[in-house]
TORMAR-579510 format. One record per atom (N, C-alpha, C, O): y, z, x. Coordinates in Angstrom, 2 decimals. Example, Ala and Ser with C-alpha at 12.3 -4.5 7.8 and 13.67 -1.06 7.14 Angstrom:
residues 2
+---------+---------+---------+
!      py !      pz !      px !
+---------+---------+---------+
!   -5.69 !    7.80 !   13.19 !
!   -4.50 !    7.80 !   12.30 !
!   -3.30 !    7.80 !   13.20 !
!   -3.32 !    8.46 !   14.24 !
!   -2.25 !    7.08 !   12.85 !
!   -1.06 !    7.14 !   13.67 !
!    0.03 !    7.87 !   12.90 !
!    1.14 !    8.04 !   13.41 !
+---------+---------+---------+
This chain:
residues 87
+---------+---------+---------+
!      py !      pz !      px !
+---------+---------+---------+
!  -19.62 !   10.04 !    0.50 !
!  -17.90 !   10.43 !    1.08 !
!  -19.45 !   11.83 !    1.52 !
!  -20.46 !   11.40 !    0.96 !
!  -19.85 !   13.47 !    2.46 !
!  -20.01 !   13.92 !    2.84 !
!  -18.87 !   14.71 !    2.94 !
!  -17.77 !   14.32 !    2.55 !
!  -19.15 !   16.24 !    3.66 !
!  -17.57 !   17.48 !    4.38 !
!  -16.97 !   16.96 !    4.79 !
!  -15.79 !   16.83 !    4.45 !
!  -17.79 !   16.17 !    6.17 !
!  -17.57 !   15.79 !    7.41 !
!  -16.99 !   14.76 !    7.63 !
!  -16.87 !   14.32 !    8.78 !
!  -16.32 !   13.93 !    6.17 !
!  -16.55 !   12.16 !    5.90 !
!  -15.08 !   12.23 !    6.43 !
!  -14.44 !   13.24 !    6.15 !
!  -14.32 !   10.98 !    7.37 !
!  -13.36 !   11.34 !    7.99 !
!  -12.21 !   10.05 !    6.91 !
!  -12.69 !    8.96 !    6.58 !
!  -11.07 !   10.38 !    6.60 !
!   -9.91 !    9.52 !    6.25 !
!  -10.44 !    8.21 !    6.48 !
!  -11.21 !    7.99 !    7.42 !
!   -9.98 !    7.10 !    5.47 !
!  -10.17 !    5.71 !    5.32 !
!   -8.24 !    6.40 !    5.75 !
!   -7.37 !    7.18 !    5.35 !
!   -8.67 !    5.03 !    7.19 !
!   -7.16 !    5.12 !    7.27 !
!   -6.44 !    4.02 !    6.49 !
!   -5.27 !    4.40 !    6.62 !
!   -6.37 !    2.72 !    5.64 !
!   -6.01 !    1.83 !    5.29 !
!   -6.28 !    2.74 !    3.53 !
!   -5.73 !    2.01 !    2.70 !
!   -6.57 !    3.30 !    3.20 !
!   -6.58 !    4.19 !    2.44 !
!   -5.66 !    5.30 !    1.65 !
!   -5.44 !    5.71 !    0.51 !
!   -5.18 !    5.57 !    3.27 !
!   -3.66 !    6.76 !    3.51 !
!   -3.44 !    5.25 !    3.52 !
!   -3.59 !    4.76 !    2.40 !
!   -3.12 !    4.35 !    4.51 !
!   -1.26 !    3.68 !    3.84 !
!   -1.03 !    3.02 !    2.60 !
!    0.02 !    2.95 !    1.96 !
!   -2.07 !    2.58 !    2.36 !
!   -2.06 !    2.45 !    0.73 !
!   -1.99 !    3.27 !   -0.38 !
!   -1.88 !    2.87 !   -1.54 !
!   -2.10 !    5.20 !    0.22 !
!   -1.57 !    6.41 !   -0.74 !
!   -0.34 !    6.24 !   -0.50 !
!    0.49 !    6.03 !   -1.38 !
!   -0.04 !    6.31 !    0.98 !
!    1.64 !    6.79 !    1.45 !
!    2.86 !    5.79 !    0.71 !
!    3.91 !    6.14 !    0.19 !
!    2.13 !    4.03 !    0.91 !
!    3.06 !    3.15 !    0.73 !
!    3.14 !    3.65 !   -1.72 !
!    4.07 !    3.58 !   -2.53 !
!    2.41 !    3.87 !   -1.80 !
!    2.51 !    3.91 !   -3.12 !
!    3.27 !    5.17 !   -3.80 !
!    3.86 !    5.09 !   -4.88 !
!    3.14 !    7.00 !   -2.59 !
!    3.85 !    7.50 !   -2.80 !
!    5.54 !    7.24 !   -2.66 !
!    6.39 !    7.76 !   -3.39 !
!    5.79 !    6.30 !   -1.51 !
!    6.62 !    5.99 !   -1.53 !
!    7.49 !    5.53 !   -2.25 !
!    8.49 !    6.26 !   -2.22 !
!    7.64 !    4.33 !   -3.13 !
!    7.16 !    3.32 !   -4.56 !
!    7.68 !    4.82 !   -5.61 !
!    8.76 !    5.03 !   -6.15 !
!    6.27 !    5.78 !   -5.59 !
!    6.88 !    6.45 !   -6.85 !
!    8.52 !    7.34 !   -7.02 !
!    9.29 !    7.64 !   -7.93 !
!    8.40 !    7.56 !   -5.03 !
!    9.84 !    7.97 !   -4.66 !
!   10.53 !    7.24 !   -4.99 !
!   10.61 !    7.42 !   -6.21 !
!   11.11 !    6.49 !   -4.73 !
!   11.96 !    5.78 !   -4.71 !
!   12.26 !    5.29 !   -5.82 !
!   13.48 !    5.22 !   -5.94 !
!   11.64 !    4.88 !   -6.77 !
!   12.07 !    5.01 !   -8.57 !
!   12.66 !    6.06 !   -8.87 !
!   13.87 !    6.16 !   -9.06 !
!   11.91 !    6.86 !   -8.92 !
!   12.18 !    8.89 !   -9.07 !
!   13.96 !    8.76 !   -8.47 !
!   14.88 !    9.04 !   -9.24 !
!   14.24 !    8.31 !   -7.03 !
!   15.59 !    8.97 !   -6.75 !
!   16.32 !    7.80 !   -7.67 !
!   17.37 !    7.90 !   -8.31 !
!   15.46 !    6.72 !   -7.54 !
!   16.82 !    5.77 !   -8.89 !
!   17.05 !    6.11 !  -10.07 !
!   18.22 !    5.99 !  -10.44 !
!   16.18 !    6.56 !  -10.91 !
!   16.21 !    7.46 !  -12.33 !
!   17.32 !    8.07 !  -12.23 !
!   18.05 !    8.09 !  -13.21 !
!   17.94 !    9.10 !  -10.32 !
!   18.50 !    9.80 !  -10.61 !
!   20.14 !    9.50 !   -9.95 !
!   21.11 !   10.20 !   -9.64 !
!   19.80 !    8.06 !   -9.96 !
!   21.21 !    7.29 !   -8.92 !
!   21.67 !    7.14 !  -10.47 !
!   22.84 !    7.41 !  -10.75 !
!   20.75 !    6.69 !  -11.51 !
!   21.31 !    5.73 !  -12.30 !
!   22.35 !    6.95 !  -13.46 !
!   23.48 !    6.67 !  -13.87 !
!   21.67 !    8.17 !  -13.77 !
!   21.00 !    9.19 !  -14.65 !
!   23.65 !    9.46 !  -13.60 !
!   24.64 !    9.58 !  -14.32 !
!   23.67 !    9.44 !  -12.44 !
!   24.93 !    9.62 !  -12.08 !
!   26.15 !    8.42 !  -12.29 !
!   27.36 !    8.65 !  -12.17 !
!   25.72 !    7.47 !  -12.54 !
!   26.38 !    7.16 !  -12.51 !
!   26.82 !    5.15 !  -11.34 !
!   27.79 !    4.40 !  -11.38 !
!   25.34 !    5.10 !  -10.44 !
!   25.31 !    5.39 !   -8.98 !
!   24.95 !    3.53 !   -9.65 !
!   25.75 !    2.64 !   -9.38 !
!   24.03 !    3.32 !  -10.26 !
!   23.49 !    1.87 !  -10.97 !
!   23.57 !    1.74 !  -11.68 !
!   22.61 !    1.98 !  -12.41 !
!   25.26 !    1.07 !  -12.46 !
!   25.12 !    1.24 !  -13.33 !
!   25.34 !   -0.44 !  -14.08 !
!   25.21 !   -0.70 !  -15.27 !
!   25.73 !   -1.43 !  -12.91 !
!   26.11 !   -2.64 !  -12.54 !
!   24.60 !   -3.39 !  -12.71 !
!   23.68 !   -2.59 !  -12.91 !
!   24.31 !   -4.51 !  -12.66 !
!   23.54 !   -5.20 !  -12.62 !
!   22.79 !   -5.87 !  -11.75 !
!   21.91 !   -6.68 !  -12.06 !
!   23.19 !   -5.49 !  -10.36 !
!   23.30 !   -6.30 !   -9.74 !
!   22.69 !   -5.19 !   -8.29 !
!   21.78 !   -5.51 !   -7.52 !
!   23.59 !   -3.69 !   -8.23 !
!   22.63 !   -2.77 !   -7.44 !
!   21.12 !   -2.60 !   -8.10 !
!   20.09 !   -2.79 !   -7.45 !
!   21.15 !   -2.17 !   -9.69 !
!   20.11 !   -2.01 !  -10.27 !
!   18.86 !   -3.18 !   -9.68 !
!   17.73 !   -3.00 !   -9.22 !
!   19.37 !   -3.99 !   -9.85 !
!   18.69 !   -5.30 !   -8.79 !
!   18.04 !   -5.49 !   -8.09 !
!   16.99 !   -6.13 !   -7.99 !
!   18.94 !   -4.62 !   -7.21 !
!   18.07 !   -4.66 !   -6.19 !
!   17.66 !   -3.19 !   -5.43 !
!   17.26 !   -2.96 !   -4.29 !
!   17.93 !   -2.36 !   -6.52 !
!   16.70 !   -1.22 !   -6.48 !
!   15.89 !   -1.48 !   -7.04 !
!   15.14 !   -0.61 !   -6.59 !
!   15.31 !   -1.98 !   -7.73 !
!   14.07 !   -2.91 !   -8.18 !
!   13.01 !   -3.37 !   -7.59 !
!   11.79 !   -3.42 !   -7.73 !
!   14.01 !   -3.75 !   -6.79 !
!   13.44 !   -4.84 !   -5.69 !
!   13.36 !   -4.12 !   -4.89 !
!   13.59 !   -5.19 !   -4.33 !
!   13.30 !   -3.49 !   -4.29 !
!   13.60 !   -2.40 !   -3.07 !
!   12.56 !   -0.91 !   -3.31 !
!   12.26 !   -0.26 !   -2.31 !
!   12.11 !   -0.51 !   -4.58 !
!   11.23 !    0.39 !   -4.97 !
!    9.87 !   -0.04 !   -5.77 !
!    9.20 !    0.77 !   -6.41 !
!    9.44 !   -1.83 !   -5.62 !
!    8.38 !   -2.07 !   -5.36 !
!    8.33 !   -2.57 !   -4.00 !
!    7.38 !   -3.35 !   -3.98 !
!    8.93 !   -2.52 !   -2.72 !
!    8.57 !   -3.02 !   -1.63 !
!    6.94 !   -2.94 !   -1.16 !
!    6.00 !   -3.72 !   -1.22 !
!    7.10 !   -1.85 !   -0.77 !
!    5.91 !   -0.75 !   -0.67 !
!    4.39 !   -1.25 !   -1.11 !
!    3.37 !   -1.49 !   -0.46 !
!    4.76 !   -1.30 !   -2.67 !
!    3.80 !   -1.34 !   -2.56 !
!    2.90 !   -3.04 !   -2.57 !
!    1.74 !   -3.34 !   -2.88 !
!    4.29 !   -4.03 !   -1.97 !
!    3.64 !   -5.38 !   -0.81 !
!    3.44 !   -5.01 !   -0.03 !
!    2.62 !   -5.72 !    0.56 !
!    3.86 !   -3.63 !    0.85 !
!    3.22 !   -4.04 !    1.97 !
!    1.73 !   -3.27 !    1.62 !
!    0.62 !   -3.45 !    2.12 !
!    2.00 !   -2.73 !    0.99 !
!    0.39 !   -2.28 !    0.87 !
!   -0.65 !   -2.84 !    1.00 !
!   -1.57 !   -2.73 !    1.81 !
!   -0.34 !   -3.96 !   -0.57 !
!   -1.12 !   -5.37 !   -0.79 !
!   -1.57 !   -5.68 !    0.56 !
!   -2.76 !   -5.64 !    0.87 !
!   -0.03 !   -6.20 !    1.87 !
!   -0.36 !   -6.53 !    2.96 !
!   -0.92 !   -6.26 !    4.03 !
!   -1.44 !   -7.02 !    4.84 !
!   -0.77 !   -4.59 !    4.06 !
!   -1.81 !   -4.11 !    4.97 !
!   -3.40 !   -4.38 !    4.69 !
!   -4.07 !   -4.91 !    5.57 !
!   -4.09 !   -3.95 !    3.25 !
!   -5.08 !   -4.43 !    2.94 !
!   -5.65 !   -5.43 !    3.50 !
!   -6.46 !   -5.50 !    4.43 !
!   -4.89 !   -6.61 !    2.49 !
!   -5.47 !   -7.83 !    3.34 !
!   -4.98 !   -8.29 !    4.65 !
!   -4.89 !   -9.49 !    4.91 !
!   -4.77 !   -7.71 !    5.18 !
!   -4.82 !   -7.87 !    6.83 !
!   -5.04 !   -7.06 !    7.52 !
!   -4.39 !   -7.03 !    8.57 !
!   -6.28 !   -5.81 !    7.18 !
!   -7.43 !   -5.56 !    7.41 !
!   -8.81 !   -6.20 !    7.39 !
!   -9.71 !   -6.19 !    8.23 !
!   -8.71 !   -6.81 !    6.05 !
!   -9.95 !   -7.30 !    5.51 !
!   -9.70 !   -8.71 !    6.96 !
!  -10.24 !   -8.78 !    8.06 !
!   -8.95 !   -9.41 !    6.46 !
!   -9.12 !  -10.00 !    7.07 !
!   -9.13 !  -10.17 !    8.68 !
!   -9.21 !  -11.33 !    9.09 !
!   -9.06 !   -9.23 !    9.53 !
!   -9.41 !   -8.68 !   11.05 !
!  -10.82 !   -8.63 !   10.88 !
!  -11.84 !   -9.19 !   11.30 !
!  -10.59 !   -8.05 !   10.37 !
!  -12.37 !   -7.33 !    9.88 !
!  -13.40 !   -8.92 !   10.37 !
!  -14.23 !   -9.23 !   11.22 !
!  -12.69 !   -9.54 !    9.20 !
!  -13.98 !  -11.06 !    9.10 !
!  -13.36 !  -11.50 !    9.88 !
!  -14.30 !  -12.25 !   10.17 !
!  -12.15 !  -11.97 !   10.98 !
!  -12.32 !  -13.06 !   12.36 !
!  -13.05 !  -12.54 !   13.10 !
!  -13.72 !  -13.38 !   13.71 !
!  -13.44 !  -10.76 !   13.60 !
!  -13.81 !  -10.30 !   14.79 !
!  -15.60 !   -9.93 !   14.17 !
!  -16.48 !   -9.61 !   14.97 !
!  -15.82 !  -10.05 !   12.85 !
!  -17.18 !  -10.38 !   13.08 !
!  -17.73 !   -8.81 !   12.10 !
!  -18.15 !   -9.30 !   11.06 !
!  -17.83 !   -7.87 !   12.03 !
!  -17.47 !   -7.11 !   11.54 !
!  -17.77 !   -7.31 !   10.25 !
!  -18.74 !   -6.81 !    9.68 !
!  -16.60 !   -8.34 !    9.56 !
!  -17.84 !   -8.77 !    7.93 !
!  -17.69 !  -10.20 !    7.45 !
!  -16.88 !  -11.12 !    7.57 !
!  -18.86 !   -9.95 !    6.85 !
!  -19.28 !  -10.80 !    6.91 !
!  -19.36 !  -11.99 !    5.23 !
!  -19.86 !  -11.49 !    4.22 !
!  -18.92 !  -13.23 !    5.20 !
!  -18.64 !  -13.50 !    3.83 !
!  -20.34 !  -13.92 !    2.72 !
!  -21.02 !  -14.91 !    2.98 !
!  -20.61 !  -13.21 !    1.86 !
!  -21.88 !  -13.36 !    0.96 !
!  -23.23 !  -12.04 !    2.00 !
!  -24.44 !  -12.19 !    2.13 !
!  -22.39 !  -10.96 !    2.52 !
!  -23.57 !   -9.57 !    3.13 !
!  -23.36 !   -9.44 !    2.39 !
!  -22.72 !  -10.22 !    1.69 !
!  -24.01 !   -7.74 !    1.89 !
!  -23.75 !   -6.58 !    0.92 !
!  -23.22 !   -5.84 !    1.96 !
!  -23.09 !   -6.13 !    3.15 !
!  -22.89 !   -4.71 !    1.23 !
!  -22.85 !   -3.42 !    2.06 !
!  -23.49 !   -2.88 !    3.01 !
!  -23.04 !   -2.38 !    4.04 !
!  -24.54 !   -3.00 !    2.65 !
!  -25.81 !   -2.32 !    3.24 !
!  -25.59 !   -3.10 !    5.18 !
!  -25.55 !   -2.50 !    6.25 !
!  -25.48 !   -4.79 !    4.86 !
!  -25.62 !   -5.66 !    5.56 !
!  -24.41 !   -4.95 !    6.86 !
!  -24.92 !   -4.89 !    7.98 !
!  -23.24 !   -4.53 !    6.77 !
!  -22.10 !   -4.55 !    7.26 !
!  -21.58 !   -3.78 !    8.63 !
!  -20.92 !   -2.74 !    8.67 !
!  -22.08 !   -4.65 !    9.85 !
!  -22.05 !   -3.64 !   10.48 !
!  -20.59 !   -2.73 !   10.90 !
!  -19.66 !   -3.01 !   10.13 !
!  -20.26 !   -1.74 !   11.94 !
!  -19.70 !   -0.34 !   12.00 !
!  -18.76 !   -1.22 !   13.07 !
!  -19.16 !   -1.96 !   13.96 !
!  -17.11 !   -0.84 !   12.60 !
!  -16.33 !   -1.80 !   13.58 !
!  -16.44 !   -1.25 !   14.69 !
!  -17.08 !   -0.20 !   14.76 !
!  -15.76 !   -1.90 !   16.01 !
!  -16.55 !   -1.04 !   16.79 !
!  -15.27 !   -0.55 !   17.70 !
!  -15.44 !    0.27 !   18.60 !
+---------+---------+---------+
């Protein structure tokens, strides 16, 4: 990547989802210290909420890859040099 390179939108989405998950974990620690997540049910619900953005990032990457494969931007068995640019 040179100085004029653009930001890859899928990496930006993935980074934002990871950042959201970290932020939710920090909020969970604060809530736990204040006594809001002492019970098992709310703590489990918050833990599941915390990892949901990570699954969203994986789903976004998978969906983008499958769409590119379906429209012919990428093909199975091709090296990176042979990949066509997106329309």
